[in-house]
N, C-alpha and C positions, 0 to 999 in steps of 0.2 A: 577515219570513219568515226562519226559521232554516235555514241551509244545512249539510248534512252533507258528509262527505268525497266522496260520489258526486256531489252537486250541484256542489261545487267542481271536481272532475275534469271534469265535463261542461262547465262554464264555461271552464276552462283550455283544453280541447281545441277548443271552438267558437271561442274567441278566436284560436287558432292557425290553424284551418281551418274557416270557417263553411260550407263546401260539403261537409263530411264527411257521408256518409250516416248515417242513424239506425242501421243495422245495424252499420256500422264503429264508430260512437260507442258503441253498446251493448257491443260486444266489448271495446273499450278500457277501459270503466269497470266491466266485470264484471257486466253485466246482460243480459237478453234484450231484444229490440227493443221489445215493448209497454210494459214499465215505464219504459224509457229515454225513449221518446217522451212518456209521461205526465209525466215529470219535466221534460223540455224545455218542454212546453206549460205546465206550472205555473210555470216560471221566466219564460216569456214573459208569461203572464197577470198575474204579480206585478210585471211591469215590470223585472225583473232583466235579462232579455234584451230590449233595446229594438228590435233590428232586425238585419238582415244586409245587408252591402254588399260591393261589389267595391272593392278598393284600387287606384286607377288612378295611373299615372305622369303627374304634371302636365306635366312637360317634354315627354314624348312626345305629349301632347295639345295642345301649343301654349302652355303656361303655364310657361315656365322660370324666371320671376321670382316669388319669394316675399318679401313685405314684411310686417313687423309694424308696425302703426300704433298709437301710444299717443294716445288721445283724452281731452282734458279738456273738461268741459262747464261752462257758466256756472252752471247750476242742477242740483242733484241731487234735486229734488222727484220723487216717484214718477212723476207724469205725464210729466215731461220725460225721465226715464230710459226709460220705456216708449215714448215717441215716438221717441227715438234708436234704441232696439232695433228698432222696427218699420221705421225708415228703412234701417238697415244690412241688415236681412233682405231688403230688396228689391234689394240690390246683389249680383248673382251672383258677382262676383269675391271678395267677402268670404266666406271659407269658415268662419271662426270668429269669435265675438264673446264676450268674457269681461268681466264687470264686475269691477273691482278695488277693493281697499281701499287708500286712500292718496292720493297726489298725482294719479295718473292714474285716470280713471274707467273707461275701457275699453281693452282691447287687442284689436286686430283682426288676424287673419291674412288677408292678401290675396294672391291670385295674379294675375299679369298676363302678357300675351304679350311685352311689352317695357317698357322704362322710360317710354317715351312714353305707353303705355296706363295704366301706374300713375299717372303725373302727371295724366292726364285723369280717372281715378277720384278722385284726391285733390282736384283743383281744381273738378270739377263735382258730385261727390257728397258728399265729406266736409267740407272746410273751409267751404263755404257752407251746410251743413245747419243747421237751427234749433238754437240753444242750444250750438253747438260753440264753445268758447273757443280751443282750439289742437289741432293734430295734429302729433305728432313721429313720424317714421318711420325704420325701420332695415331695410336690405336684407339678406336672408339671403345669406351667402357660401357656406356649406356646412352641410348637415344631418348631424350626427354620430349622432343617434339619433332614431328615431320608432317608437313602438310603439302599436298600437291597444289599446283596452281598459284594464284595470286589473290590478295584480298580485293574484293570488288565492292566499292561503296555504292 
């Protein structure tokens, strides 16, 4: 899909405020409401816009601990990778899972209510999981930047 300036403006504005009404969005990009809505729907159907969500404060919801866990597997066969991905998808505290290139196979972003809870996730769900060779974790001290979406030129 080729994006023109208006499509990029729509995406930028929706990344900043996904609750913006179509009428306000249309005004801000210089369209009337019906063609603006058609463009948004086309971006959704093309998979450029994958969804809308509320950004919640983890600490205020009882998850003040964020840990990044680097996981190395014994085997990188596709079946073993898929099995691990399916396993971590079943752990609610694992909020992100990224396969990496290099020494570490996956990095996981995990939230926990306290260090004891994180240890329980580590020892009951991660280290004993099939094909896991090692898990190294780093506790987040402070988050200096977090932005949803991607930069759109």
